[in-house]
Structures are given as C-alpha cells and as structure tokens.
C-alpha positions as CSV (number, residue, x, y, z in Angstrom):
1,M,163.4,210.6,-152.7
2,K,164.5,207.8,-150.3
3,L,168.0,208.7,-148.9
4,R,167.5,207.2,-145.2
5,Q,166.6,210.9,-144.6
6,R,166.8,210.6,-140.5
7,S,170.5,209.2,-140.6
8,I,172.1,211.6,-143.0
9,F,170.4,214.4,-141.2
10,T,171.9,213.8,-137.8
11,A,175.6,213.2,-139.9
12,V,175.2,216.4,-141.2
13,A,174.4,218.2,-137.8
14,A,177.4,216.3,-136.9
15,A,179.3,217.5,-139.0
16,A,178.4,221.0,-139.0
17,L,178.5,221.4,-135.2
18,L,182.3,219.7,-135.7
19,V,183.1,222.3,-138.3
20,L,181.4,225.5,-137.0
21,S,183.5,225.2,-133.6
22,T,186.9,224.5,-135.2
23,G,186.6,227.4,-137.6
24,R,186.6,228.0,-141.8
25,M,188.5,225.9,-143.6
26,A,191.7,227.8,-145.6
27,L,191.1,227.5,-149.2
28,S,193.2,228.1,-152.5
29,D,192.7,231.2,-154.2
30,S,192.7,230.7,-157.8
31,L,192.5,227.5,-160.0
32,G,196.5,229.4,-160.7
33,A,198.8,230.2,-163.6
34,T,199.2,227.1,-165.1
35,T,195.0,226.4,-165.9
36,P,194.3,226.3,-169.6
37,S,192.0,228.7,-171.1
38,S,190.8,229.6,-167.4
39,A,192.4,233.0,-166.8
40,S,189.6,234.7,-167.9
41,A,185.6,233.7,-167.9
42,A,185.5,235.5,-171.0
43,A,187.9,233.0,-172.9
44,A,185.0,230.7,-174.7
45,A,186.9,227.6,-175.7
46,T,189.0,225.2,-173.8
47,S,191.9,223.3,-175.1
48,G,190.3,220.0,-175.5
49,C,188.4,221.6,-178.2
50,G,189.0,219.7,-182.1
51,K,190.7,216.9,-179.9
52,T,189.8,213.2,-180.1
53,P,189.2,212.6,-176.1
54,A,191.2,210.4,-174.8
55,L,188.1,210.2,-171.6
56,R,185.4,208.5,-171.6
57,S,182.3,208.5,-169.4
58,G,182.3,206.7,-166.2
59,S,184.0,206.1,-163.2
60,Q,187.6,208.3,-163.2
61,T,190.7,208.9,-160.9
62,I,193.1,211.5,-160.0
63,T,195.8,212.5,-157.5
64,T,195.7,215.6,-156.1
65,S,197.1,217.0,-152.4
66,G,199.0,213.7,-152.6
67,K,196.0,211.9,-152.8
68,S,194.1,209.6,-155.3
69,R,190.6,210.8,-155.6
70,S,187.2,209.7,-157.7
71,W,184.9,211.0,-160.0
72,I,182.5,209.9,-162.5
73,L,182.2,212.1,-165.7
74,R,179.3,211.9,-168.1
75,I,180.2,212.8,-171.3
76,P,176.8,214.0,-174.0
77,D,175.8,211.1,-176.0
78,N,176.8,212.2,-179.8
79,Y,179.4,214.6,-177.9
80,D,181.2,216.9,-181.4
81,N,184.3,218.1,-180.4
82,S,184.5,221.2,-181.9
83,R,181.0,222.5,-179.7
84,P,181.8,224.1,-176.3
85,Y,179.1,222.5,-173.6
86,R,178.0,223.7,-170.4
87,L,180.0,222.0,-167.5
88,I,178.0,221.2,-164.2
89,I,179.4,219.7,-161.2
90,A,177.2,218.3,-158.7
91,Y,178.8,217.6,-155.0
92,H,177.3,214.9,-153.0
93,W,175.8,215.2,-149.5
94,L,177.1,214.0,-146.2
95,N,177.4,210.2,-146.3
96,G,175.9,210.1,-150.2
97,T,178.1,209.4,-152.7
98,A,178.8,210.5,-156.1
99,Q,177.6,207.0,-157.7
100,I,174.2,207.8,-156.0
101,V,174.6,211.6,-157.7
102,D,175.3,210.0,-160.8
103,S,172.4,207.3,-161.2
104,G,170.1,209.2,-159.1
105,G,169.7,206.5,-156.4
106,S,166.5,205.4,-156.1
107,D,164.6,207.8,-158.1
108,G,166.5,206.1,-160.9
109,S,167.8,208.4,-164.3
110,V,165.2,210.9,-163.6
111,W,166.8,212.4,-160.5
112,A,170.7,212.0,-161.9
113,Y,172.8,215.1,-161.3
114,Y,169.8,216.7,-158.8
115,G,167.2,215.9,-162.0
116,L,169.3,217.9,-164.4
117,K,171.1,215.6,-166.9
118,Q,167.8,214.2,-168.2
119,L,166.7,218.1,-168.7
120,S,169.9,218.6,-170.2
121,N,168.8,216.5,-173.3
122,N,172.6,215.9,-173.7
123,S,173.8,219.7,-174.0
124,T,175.9,219.4,-170.8
125,I,179.3,217.9,-169.4
126,F,178.5,216.6,-165.9
127,I,180.6,216.2,-163.5
128,A,180.1,213.8,-159.7
129,P,182.9,214.3,-157.4
130,Q,183.6,211.8,-154.4
131,G,184.4,213.2,-151.0
132,I,186.9,212.3,-148.6
133,N,185.1,210.5,-146.0
134,N,181.7,211.1,-148.2
135,G,182.0,214.7,-147.1
136,W,183.5,218.4,-147.8
137,G,185.7,219.1,-145.4
138,N,188.3,220.6,-147.4
139,S,190.9,220.5,-145.2
140,N,193.7,223.2,-146.4
141,G,191.6,223.8,-149.4
142,E,191.8,220.2,-150.6
143,D,188.4,219.7,-152.0
144,L,188.9,223.4,-154.1
145,T,191.8,221.4,-155.4
146,F,190.3,218.5,-156.1
147,T,188.0,220.7,-158.3
148,D,190.4,222.4,-159.9
149,D,192.5,219.1,-161.1
150,V,189.4,217.6,-161.9
151,L,188.2,221.0,-164.4
152,R,192.0,221.0,-165.9
153,L,191.8,217.5,-166.9
154,V,188.6,218.0,-168.5
155,E,189.2,221.0,-170.0
156,N,192.4,219.6,-171.7
157,D,190.7,216.9,-173.4
158,L,187.3,218.0,-174.0
159,C,185.4,221.2,-175.4
160,V,183.7,223.3,-172.9
161,D,182.7,226.5,-172.6
162,T,184.5,228.4,-170.0
163,T,181.3,231.0,-169.4
164,Q,179.3,227.8,-169.0
165,R,180.7,226.4,-166.0
166,F,178.0,225.4,-162.8
167,A,178.1,224.0,-159.8
168,M,175.6,222.6,-157.4
169,G,175.0,220.4,-154.5
170,W,173.1,219.1,-151.2
171,S,173.5,220.2,-147.4
172,Y,177.1,219.4,-146.8
173,G,177.3,219.7,-151.3
174,G,175.5,222.6,-151.0
175,A,178.2,224.0,-148.6
176,M,180.9,223.1,-150.8
177,S,179.2,224.7,-153.7
178,F,179.0,228.0,-151.9
179,A,183.1,227.4,-150.7
180,V,183.3,227.3,-154.9
181,A,181.5,230.5,-155.4
182,C,183.1,232.4,-153.0
183,A,186.8,231.2,-154.0
184,R,186.6,231.2,-158.0
185,P,184.1,233.6,-158.7
186,T,185.2,234.4,-162.1
187,I,185.6,230.6,-162.5
188,F,182.1,229.6,-162.6
189,R,179.1,231.4,-164.0
190,A,176.4,230.7,-160.9
191,V,176.1,228.3,-158.4
192,A,172.5,226.6,-156.6
193,V,172.5,225.8,-152.7
194,Y,170.1,223.4,-151.6
195,S,170.0,223.6,-148.2
196,G,173.6,224.2,-147.4
197,A,175.9,226.1,-144.2
198,Q,179.2,227.9,-144.3
199,L,180.6,223.9,-143.5
200,S,183.2,224.1,-146.3
201,G,184.8,227.7,-145.8
202,C,184.5,230.7,-147.9
203,N,187.8,232.0,-149.0
204,G,187.7,235.5,-150.7
205,G,183.8,235.8,-151.1
206,T,183.6,239.4,-152.1
207,Q,183.2,239.2,-155.8
208,P,179.6,238.4,-157.5
209,V,178.4,235.1,-158.3
210,A,174.8,234.5,-160.3
211,Y,173.1,232.7,-156.7
212,M,170.5,230.4,-156.3
213,G,169.5,228.9,-152.8
214,I,166.9,226.8,-152.1
215,H,165.7,225.6,-148.5
216,G,163.0,224.3,-146.4
217,I,161.3,226.4,-143.6
218,H,161.5,223.8,-140.8
219,D,164.7,222.1,-141.5
220,S,165.7,220.1,-138.5
221,V,169.4,219.7,-139.8
222,L,170.8,223.6,-141.2
223,N,168.5,225.9,-139.8
224,I,167.6,228.2,-142.6
225,S,168.6,230.8,-140.8
226,N,172.4,229.3,-142.2
227,G,170.6,229.3,-146.1
228,R,169.7,232.9,-145.1
229,Q,173.2,233.7,-144.4
230,L,175.0,232.4,-147.5
231,R,172.0,234.1,-149.9
232,D,172.0,237.4,-148.0
233,R,176.1,237.6,-148.8
234,F,176.1,237.5,-152.5
235,V,172.9,239.6,-152.3
236,S,174.9,242.1,-151.2
237,N,178.5,241.1,-153.5
238,N,175.8,241.4,-156.5
239,G,174.3,244.6,-155.9
240,C,170.7,243.4,-155.2
241,T,168.2,245.3,-153.0
242,P,168.3,243.7,-149.7
243,M,165.2,242.6,-148.4
244,S,163.3,239.6,-146.9
245,P,161.7,237.4,-149.4
246,R,158.3,235.9,-148.4
247,E,158.1,232.0,-147.3
248,P,155.3,230.1,-147.3
249,S,153.1,228.7,-143.5
250,Q,154.5,225.8,-142.3
251,G,151.4,223.3,-143.5
252,S,150.9,225.3,-146.1
253,L,152.8,222.3,-148.1
254,T,154.0,224.8,-151.0
255,H,157.2,226.5,-152.0
256,I,157.7,230.6,-153.0
257,I,160.6,231.8,-155.2
258,T,161.7,235.4,-155.0
259,A,163.9,237.2,-157.8
260,Y,166.1,239.9,-156.1
261,S,165.6,243.0,-158.0
262,G,168.4,245.4,-158.4
263,C,171.1,243.4,-158.7
264,R,174.2,243.7,-161.3
265,A,173.7,242.6,-164.7
266,G,174.1,239.3,-165.2
267,Y,174.5,238.4,-161.4
268,P,171.3,237.6,-160.5
269,V,169.6,236.3,-157.0
270,V,167.2,233.7,-156.2
271,W,166.2,232.5,-153.1
272,A,163.6,229.9,-153.0
273,A,161.7,228.5,-149.5
274,F,159.9,225.8,-149.0
275,D,157.5,224.0,-146.3
276,G,159.7,221.3,-145.3
277,D,162.4,219.4,-143.8
278,H,165.4,218.9,-144.9
279,T,165.8,217.2,-148.4
280,P,166.7,218.7,-151.8
281,S,163.3,217.1,-153.8
282,P,159.8,219.0,-151.9
283,N,156.9,217.9,-153.8
284,D,154.1,220.7,-153.3
285,G,151.0,219.5,-151.7
286,S,152.8,216.6,-149.9
287,T,155.6,215.5,-147.4
288,S,157.1,213.2,-148.9
289,T,160.1,213.4,-151.1
290,S,160.7,212.5,-154.8
291,G,163.1,213.7,-157.5
292,A,160.4,212.6,-160.1
293,R,158.0,215.4,-158.9
294,T,159.7,218.0,-157.4
295,W,160.2,221.3,-158.6
296,T,163.9,222.1,-157.7
297,S,165.8,220.3,-160.9
298,A,163.3,222.3,-163.3
299,E,164.0,225.8,-161.4
300,V,167.6,225.2,-160.7
301,W,167.9,224.1,-164.5
302,K,165.9,227.5,-165.5
303,F,168.1,229.3,-163.7
304,F,171.5,227.9,-165.1
305,T,170.7,228.1,-168.8
306,Q,169.4,231.5,-168.7
307,F,172.7,232.6,-169.0
308,Q,174.1,233.0,-172.9
309,S,177.6,232.2,-174.1
310,G,180.0,234.6,-174.7
311,P,181.9,237.2,-171.8
312,S,181.2,237.4,-168.8
313,P,179.7,240.2,-167.4
314,S,181.8,242.8,-165.4
315,P,181.8,242.9,-162.1
316,S,181.6,246.5,-161.7
317,P,178.0,247.8,-160.6
318,S,175.6,248.2,-163.5
319,A,173.3,251.2,-163.5
320,S,170.4,249.3,-164.8
321,P,168.9,247.4,-162.6
322,S,168.2,243.7,-163.4
323,S,164.9,242.6,-165.1
324,S,164.2,240.1,-162.5
325,P,160.6,240.3,-160.4
326,S,161.1,240.6,-156.9
327,A,159.1,238.5,-154.3
328,S,156.9,236.6,-157.3
329,P,155.4,233.4,-155.8
330,S,155.3,230.1,-156.8
331,A,152.9,227.6,-154.8
332,S,153.1,225.1,-157.7
333,P,155.5,225.5,-160.9
334,S,154.8,228.0,-163.0
335,A,154.7,227.7,-167.2
336,S,156.3,231.1,-167.3
337,P,160.0,231.6,-166.5
338,S,161.0,234.6,-163.8
339,A,162.1,237.0,-166.6
340,S,159.8,239.1,-168.3
341,P,159.3,238.4,-172.0
342,S,160.5,241.8,-174.4
343,P,158.0,244.1,-176.4
344,S,156.1,242.5,-179.3
345,P,158.7,241.3,-181.7
346,S,160.3,243.3,-184.6
347,G,162.8,243.3,-187.5
348,G,164.0,239.7,-189.2
349,S,163.2,238.0,-192.1
350,G,161.7,235.2,-189.8
351,A,163.3,232.5,-192.1
352,C,164.4,229.7,-189.4
353,R,164.7,226.2,-188.2
354,V,163.6,224.5,-185.2
355,S,164.8,220.9,-183.4
356,A,162.5,219.5,-181.1
357,T,164.0,216.5,-179.6
358,V,161.4,214.8,-176.2
359,N,162.7,212.8,-173.3
360,A,158.9,211.5,-172.2
361,W,158.7,209.1,-169.0
362,N,155.2,207.4,-167.6
363,N,152.8,210.6,-167.6
364,G,155.9,213.2,-167.9
365,L,158.0,214.5,-170.5
366,T,160.7,217.2,-171.1
367,E,161.2,218.8,-174.7
368,Q,164.0,220.8,-175.6
369,I,163.5,223.2,-178.9
370,A,166.3,224.3,-180.9
371,I,165.4,227.6,-182.7
372,T,168.1,229.1,-185.7
373,N,167.6,231.8,-187.4
374,T,168.2,230.8,-191.1
375,G,167.5,234.3,-192.6
376,S,170.0,236.8,-193.4
377,S,168.8,239.5,-191.0
378,T,168.6,239.7,-187.2
379,V,165.3,239.2,-185.0
380,N,164.7,241.3,-182.2
381,G,162.0,240.0,-180.2
382,W,160.7,236.7,-181.0
383,S,157.3,234.5,-180.4
384,L,157.4,230.5,-181.4
385,T,154.1,228.8,-181.6
386,F,153.3,225.4,-182.3
387,T,150.2,222.9,-180.9
388,L,151.1,220.2,-178.3
389,P,149.5,217.0,-179.0
390,S,146.3,216.3,-177.3
391,G,146.6,215.6,-173.9
392,Q,149.7,217.7,-172.8
393,T,149.8,220.3,-170.7
394,I,153.0,222.6,-170.0
395,T,154.1,223.0,-165.9
396,N,157.1,224.5,-166.5
397,G,159.5,226.2,-168.8
398,W,162.9,227.6,-169.6
399,N,164.3,230.4,-171.3
400,A,160.5,231.5,-172.7
401,G,157.3,232.6,-171.8
402,Y,154.4,229.9,-172.4
403,S,150.9,230.7,-173.1
404,P,148.9,228.9,-173.1
405,S,149.6,225.6,-171.7
406,S,147.9,223.6,-174.2
407,G,146.6,222.8,-177.4
408,Q,148.0,225.9,-179.7
409,V,151.3,227.7,-177.2
410,T,153.3,230.5,-178.3
411,A,156.8,230.9,-176.6
412,R,157.9,234.2,-176.3
413,N,161.6,235.6,-175.7
414,V,162.6,236.7,-172.0
415,S,164.6,239.8,-171.9
416,Y,168.1,238.3,-172.2
417,N,167.5,235.9,-175.7
418,G,164.8,238.7,-177.8
419,T,167.9,239.2,-180.3
420,M,168.8,236.2,-182.8
421,A,171.5,236.8,-185.2
422,P,171.6,235.5,-189.1
423,G,173.2,231.4,-188.0
424,S,172.5,231.6,-184.4
425,T,170.6,229.2,-182.3
426,T,168.3,229.7,-178.9
427,E,167.7,226.8,-176.6
428,I,164.6,226.7,-174.8
429,G,162.7,224.0,-173.5
430,F,159.8,222.8,-171.0
431,Q,157.9,219.7,-168.7
432,A,154.6,218.6,-169.1
433,T,152.3,215.6,-168.1
434,H,150.7,213.7,-171.4
435,T,147.9,211.6,-171.0
436,G,149.8,208.8,-173.5
437,N,150.8,210.6,-176.4
438,A,154.1,211.9,-175.9
439,A,155.3,213.1,-179.5
440,E,156.9,216.5,-180.4
441,P,154.7,219.6,-182.6
442,T,154.8,218.5,-186.3
443,A,154.9,222.2,-187.1
444,F,156.2,225.5,-185.8
445,T,156.1,229.4,-186.6
446,L,158.3,232.0,-186.0
447,N,156.9,235.7,-185.9
448,G,154.2,234.1,-187.9
449,N,156.5,232.7,-190.6
450,P,156.4,229.0,-191.1
451,C,160.0,227.1,-189.8
452,T,161.6,224.2,-191.4
453,V,161.5,220.9,-189.0
454,A,164.6,219.3,-188.3
C-alpha cells in the first residue's frame, strides 16, 4: 500500500514521543447509562432493528464533546432491517483520513477498511471515524466519547448485533483500538491492532477482550516492543499461558502467527509478527507493501468471524483451555484456519441449503458460503464437499478447514461451529487464486447428502 510511509513514519514517531512524555490520556469508563441496547453485550439486537433507516452510506457528521466530528458509514447492499449485522470500526493512522480507510487509497476497493470490506461480502456495517488533526490523541477521552456517540446513533437507526462489534486500526489507529479494548471490554467483542503502541491511553485495561496484534520485527517508527507490551496485557487479562512466541528472522520476508494456549474460553490472543517495517500490508517474499496481496486482511477477517452471534462468554476463568494451537508458524497464508477441526461428523439428517457468492479481481477471488440446516435434526460435526472450477486454488480460509486446496475440496467444521441446529446458518469462506474462471461451485454435499443450491 503506497502511503508515503517515510513521512508518515516521522510524524507517528513525533506523536509517540509527545504522548509518551506527557502521560496517558484520561478516558471515560463506559458508553453511559443512556446507551441503548449496550448495557450488556449479551443483548443481540439494537433498537434500530425493524426500523426504516434514516442513515445512508457515505460521509456523516455528529456533535460530540462540543465539537463537530466527521465519520463515514457503509451499510451493506440489500440491507435487511430484521437482521442484526456485524459492525466494524476502522481507525486511520496519523495523517491518514477516514476517506482513505473507506476508499482503500491507492490500492482501491480491495484495501477498503484494511481489506475487510471486500471479504465481508455485504455481511457487515463499517464505520471509519476521522481523528482530530488526523490523529487519536484522545484528550480527556474525547475520541472514546466520539466512538460511543457514533455507536449510539448507528444502533438507534440500524440493526446491529451487539455481540459482534469489532475495532481495528494501524499505528495511531492501532493505539486507538487498544484504548477501546482497555475501556470498552463489554462493548467490543475483539480488536485487531496493527503496529500499535500505547498512545491513546488505556483506561481500565483489566478485563478480557479477544485480541489480535500484528507487528513488524524491525518497525522503525513504533518498535515491536510496543506491540508486545500491548499484547501481553491481554495475554494476562485473558488468562492465557505466557510465552515468547516465535518471530521470523530479518531477511526471511515471512510472517509467523501464534495463537496462545490456555486462554479463557472465548477470549483468544493471536500474535502475528512479520519481517518488515511499519506497515499494515506486508507481503511475504517481498519488501514492498500491497493491500491487494497482503495476508493481513484475511487473517484479521478470520479472527473476527470466528465469534458466533449470541451471549458473550463470561469473563470468569474457564476450566477448559482454548483449543487454539500455540506457536503455529505460517510463512504464507494457510488454507486451514488455526482452530482444530472437531471429530468426524455424527447426527443430523443432512438436509441442507447452500448459497455461494464470489467476489473476483484480476487473478484472485474470495468466496463466502452460507450453509443452512434445513433438516429437523441437529447436525453435530459437519463436512461440506464441493468441486472448485479448474484453475482455482485456495490460499486461505476462515471458519473451516479446507483440504485439498483445489479440485474436489472438503471444508470441515472447526472447534467453535460444529453444531448446526435446525434452521440455523453457518458462514464460511476462503480466498483463492484463479486463472480466468472465477465461478462458484455448482454442487455441494453436507455429510455426504446433496444440498439445494440457492
């Protein structure tokens, strides 16, 4: 991604020194008593559900903390006001803008919202807030209040799943995402912090939040020690087993992803270290950056979409350790997610309906697959088999394990989505390369039984 990185690096470094030398900013503690539908993350639907929305996609303004602030909203195409949607807030970097986050900048739509908008395939509401002076100083907690007020406005008008709120950002935006994790642990389900440091404060910071950190091993702006420090706070809060994760060597041009073990159920911590500098879009095998070719977007999307709609887990420690493996290296995007597939399928009638949607570009594509159990019995453990068109090869997947990567492929459930109640729908997906044929498969079988293709 071409972000005029050197000038940005200098500006971020200056901001880091200023904030770190003047102490931590005070943050407010919660959304407040007047926040609709957010006192408990277990309340799945907001008051906007069922309403004809007044909000439209595009630039917005709001008065908050006595100031007029701008932000951008993206509502899914064919928005359904009866369906609670996932919501992702994406914070820009120092001297970045909400407009660049929204448009993807020089990389275009493939990198909008750090690449997650394309992967979402109209399943998610996106928000890009604009920082004061293009940064996130969060003076007297004003940026947290801004976030609260935007959420309140959106959730009064749109149908949001309150157990599916996420925050993410790079550099100063990563610092703001960390501040959100510290101060809004019952509001946001998970955060992803790219190349962050504690620049926007950490009010609270004692409760668990699902956390993903991404950092370059030779970051010349915010040293990787900053990212490790942020990560380790949630390693502790989430009850994970402390460790020193493997990181790639300089010159390897690879990345290594580690899922901590022992974490409280529902509160994973994932650390992704890469051989590179201060960037959100590193590419394996190259010193260049590109939002179209980076592995980070698919990994963050996989991390966010592992969480299912419904009551959030209790913050109390769990007797059962997380099923995520520890210190699993990934030199290139893996065709299988980090969670382990469950035992062989059993139970259920196998009656099913599948819809598949492809979003293709040049020689790549993403495919989102929705599997609905149309039978009368619960399916305990599932495998979905389909044949990829010639020339397609899966490079990365989420919410299922995929094998092999081409030809006739079987997608098997992972540890957190093996049960499908009658009438329920499970969403999985993958990223693939293609040689010209970007069509979706024409037939699917679930546990050996043919599915209706919608």
